[in-house]
N, C-alpha and C positions, 0 to 999 in steps of 0.2 A: 504494500500500500504506500509506504514511504517513497519508494522509487517511482511510482506512478505520479506522485505529486511533484517530486524534485526534478525528474528528467526534463520536462519542458522549461523549468527555470534555469537549469544548467545549460541547456541548449541556447537560451536567450542570452545568458551571461557570456558564453563563448562567442556568440555572434556579435554582441556589442563590443567585446574586447577586440575582435578582429576589425570592426569598423573604426574603433578608437585608434588602433595602430595605423590604419590606412589614412585617417585624417591627420595624425601626427606626421606621417611621411610627407603628405601634401603640404602641410604647414611648413615643415623644415625645408622643403624645396622652394616654395613660393615666397615665403616671408623675406629671405635675404634679397631676392630680386626686387620686391616692392620697396624695401628699405633703401636700396641703392638707386631707386627711380628707374629701373630697367624694365618695369612692367606698369602698364596703365591699369588703373583700378576701375 
């Protein structure tokens, strides 16, 4: 019973962690360009 309740929560946690990492990579790539005025906002 516990696993039935926890499994969807764990799946969501892992999905959100993956999204967070992808957003961090995008931020790390784009922010320096924006700060150096090499990219239009």
